[in-house]
Structures are given as structure tokens and as C-alpha cells.
N, C-alpha and C positions, 0 to 999 in steps of 0.2 A: 907085753900086752896087758898083763894084769895090773901093772903100775898105771897105765893110761886109763884103764877102767876105774881104778881107785881114784885117780885125779878128777875124772869127770863127775864123781860122786861127792867131791869136796865142796865146801862153801866158797872157796876161792874161785873155782871155775864158774859157779853160778853167778857170783858177783861180777866177774869179768864179762860174762855174757850179757848181763843186765846193763852194765856200763856201755858196752858196744852198741846194744840196741838203742839205748837212750841217746847215744852220740849220733847215730844214724837218723833217729827221729828228729833230733835237734837240727841237723843239717837240712833235712827236708822242710821243716817248719820255717827255718831261716830263709831258705830259697823261696818258699811260697809267699811268705810275708813280704820279702824284698820285691818279688815280681809284682805283687799286688800294689805296693806303693809306687813302684816304677811305672807301671802301666795305668795307674789310677783306675783300677778295675771297676770300682763302683761309681766313678764319676763320668758324666757325659754332658755335652753342651749341644743345645739345639741350634742347628745352622740357621742363621737369620735369612730372611728373604731379601736378596740384593739384586735379583734379576729385575730389570726395568728401572734401576737407579742409575744416576750418573756415577762414574767410577770413583770420584772423590767421596761421595756419600757411601758407596759400597765399601770402600777401604775403611772408612771410619766405623761402620757397623761391625766389620770383621775384627778390627783391632779391639773394639769394646768387648767383643765376645771371646777375646784371647785366642783368635784363630789366625793362621797364616794364610797367605794368598799368593797365587801365581796368575799372571795376566797374559792372555794371548789376544791378538787383535785381527779383525777382518774389516774389509771395506764393503759397505752397502750403500748404493745410491739412494738418496732421499732419506736416509736414516740419520738421527741426531748423533754427531760425533761424541764419543765418550760414554755412550749408553751401554750398560751391561745387558747382553742379549742371551747369555747362557751362564749357568753356574753348576758346578759339580763338586760335592754332592748337592742335591736339591735342598730347598728350604724345608725346615722342620726335621731334617734327618739328624739323628743324634751321633755325635762324634766326640773324640777325646780332645781335651784342651791342647792347643798347638797344632791341630790338624790343618793341612793345607787345603784351601778351597780354590778350585780352578775356575777362573773367570774368562769369559770371552766378551770383548767390547768392540764397539765400532771405532775404527781408527780415527784419530784426530785429524790426520793429514791424508788426503786422497793420494794414492799412488799415481804416477804419471804413465801415460801410454803414448805411442806414436800416432799422430793424426792420420787416419786412413784416407785413401784416394776416393773422393766422392764427386769431384768436378766432372762435368759432362755425363753424370749419371742422372737417371730420372729421380723425381722426388721420392717415389716408393722405394727404389733401390737405395738411395742415400739414407732414407729413414731406417731401413733394415741394417745397413752397415754401421750407422751411428749407434743404434741400439745394441748391436753385437759387441761394440767397443765401449759400452757403458757411457755413452755420450748422449746428450739430449738436444733436440731441436729447439732453438730459441725463436727469434722473429723470422718470418719469411717475407721477402720483398720481391714483387714482380716488376720487371722492367721490359721495355719493348725489345722483343727478340723473336725470331720465327720459331725457335725451339721451345715448345710449350712444356712447362714443368721440368725443364732441364736445369741442373745446377750450373750456373755460370760462375759463381764465386761462393766461397765459404769464409765466414768471418768469426774471429774469436776476440772478445774484448774490444770490438769495434774496428779490428784490423784484419785484413785478408790473411789467411793462414795457409802455409804451404804444407804439402804432403810430408809426413814423417816428423813434423815438429812435435816435441814432447809437451803434452798438456795434462792437467789433472783429470782423472776419471770423474764423470758426472758433470763436466763442463757443458755449458750451453753453446751451441753453434748456430749462428745466424746464416740463413741461406738466401742467396740472390738467384731468382728463378726467371726464366723467360716466360712471357705471357702468350706466346704463339702468334702475335700480331705483327711483330717487327716495328720499326720506327714509323709512326704515322704522321709526324710533323717534321718539317725542315725549315731551315733559315732561308728567308727570301734573299736571293743574290742581288748584287748590284750589277745591272746590265747596261749602265750608262756608257755610251761610246762604242757599243758593239753593233755590228751589222745584224740584220735579221737572221742570217744563217748562224752566226756566232751565238746570238742570244738563244735561238732554238736549241742548239747543241748544249749550251750551258744549262738550260732548263731541263732538258731530257736527262742530263747526267745526274740530277738530284731528285728525279721523280715528278717534276712539274711539266706542265704543257704550255705551249704557246697559244695565247688567246687571240683577241682581235688586234690586227696590226694596222695602224693609221699612219699615213705619210703626211707630213706638213706640206702646206701650199708651196709650190715651186720646186718640188722634188722631181727631177727629170730622170735620174738613174737610181732606181730602188736598190740596186746591188751595192751601191756605195753609201747609201743613207745610214746614219747612225742613230742609236736610241737616245732620245732626249728626255723622255718620261716613261714611267712604267706604273702599272696598277695591278695588284697592290704594291705600294711603295715600301722602301726600307723601314719606314717608321712603324709598319705593321709588325715587323720582327719575324714571326713564323707563320706558316700556313700549312694546311693539310696536303699530304702527298696526293698528286693527281690534279691539284688546283691549276687553273689557267692564269697566266700573267699577260695582261694587255700591254701593248707597246705603242709608243709614238716615235717616229723616226724623222730625221731631217738631215739635209746636206750640211747644215750649219749647227755645230754642237756648241751650246752655251758654255761659258767658263764654269758656272755652277748650275748644273742642270736641276730644274725643279723636280720634285717627286710627287706628282699629282695624278689624278685621274684624267683620262683623255678629255679634251675640251670639245664642246658641242659646235665650236666654230671651225673645227678642222674639216676639210672638205673631202680628201680622198681616203677611202677605206677599202681594204682588201682582206680577204680571209685566206689563210694559208691552205 
């Protein structure tokens, strides 16, 4: 024990202690300086404002600032594709060189969705369904149909579209709707050669009415008389539903029956 105490009082012991302390301090100093250099403790970069820029411009700005980036994308209808809408960290935030900046952009290509069932729906119902599916209403066209504001057909890119077809989000859908009136005009039929009963039946079948019936001179049996002229004639093309068609009948049907108004020289007239 006395030898240990004597050794502790020697210069050799004191020198060893000083060397050990110096070595420990040197290690700590080396570690401190090394970490400072590695982490660039006193260096920082101000994050540039890239929100609102196109992704190409944003990438250029980040690379010039010696910053990394990571991109995520979302789809927004009516937003410009490639636009940066979010950045993290925000602009003017100070970070280390090489820090990753997280960007959110509007996707360049819209994702596709299945076209929903809107046929036979009302315009209000169809509008709500399309909106919920991120689709837009394009042109609306009304045609004659008794179903007012009912979707009779839906078109995409000028073609009728079936339920379930995959189309891009944000697409415009043209709607064909009924006007609630139904067809109000029909083609005038050719009644030449028909009896009055047959002609009346043909007219009623398409929504027209039998007008004045005139029999040619010499007709003895009206049941066998045939139509030789009608007014309006075929040259008129179409007429309104409910319109009357006047007929002239004869027992002798010409090879090429004229299509004219009844003549004032015809004698016998009856009303059905």
C-alpha cells in the first residue's frame, strides 16, 4: 500500500494522467469537429418558392439550390397538369444542403373511371351522378319525346357511351334529353289507291285526321272507290300531328295519280 502511495506522488504518474486526459480531450475534439463538418452545422439553404410553378421549373430551382426532391401526384379537375400545389418544407425555410423537398403536383394524365348509369335519369339526377364521378356536362340537346328532361342518351367524344366504359376523369359528357312534347310532325303518307276506310285507318295510325272526302263524277259505289288525289300531297313532305288530309276518290285509278288539291269542278262531296 505504501508503494502505491509513493507511486502516486511520482512525476511518472502525473505525466501519465496528463497524457490520458489529453488523449480523451483530443478524441472529443475530433468527434466534435468531425460531426460539425459532416452535418455542416453552420451552413443552411433557404428553400425556394416552387409552389405554383410547373414541375419542370420547380425541379430546376431545387437543383440549383442543391436540394433533393420527391414527387407525389394527385388529380384535380380543371387544374393545370404538372402544377406544384404543395411543398414541404415551405418556402424560405432553412435546411441543410441535400435536404429532400417533398412536392405534390397535379397529375399529367387523368385516371380513368367507369362511366356511371345515367340513362333514364332526370337531368338533376344525372348532373349529381356525373359530378360525384368527377365528370362534367357538355352540350345538352333536346329532342321530341314525352319524357321531359329525361336522359335519353349520353355521348362522349361524339359517340354514344355505354355504362361501365372506362373514360378519363374530368371528361365532358353530352346529354340528349326529352323536351316533354313528343314528336309533333310526321311524314305525309301516300294514300293513292286506298279506299276511304283504308285511308282513314292509315291516317289515324300516324296521328293525322281524315278531312274532306270528295268523290269523282260517276262514282256509284263509294265503298270501292279509290284515292286518286290527296291534299296536302307528298311534295309537302311533313305536316303537324292532328292535321287533316283531304281526299278525292274515283272508281277509275289513273296510272300516275296526280298529287293536287281537290278541284272546284268535282261535284259530289261528303263529310265523314
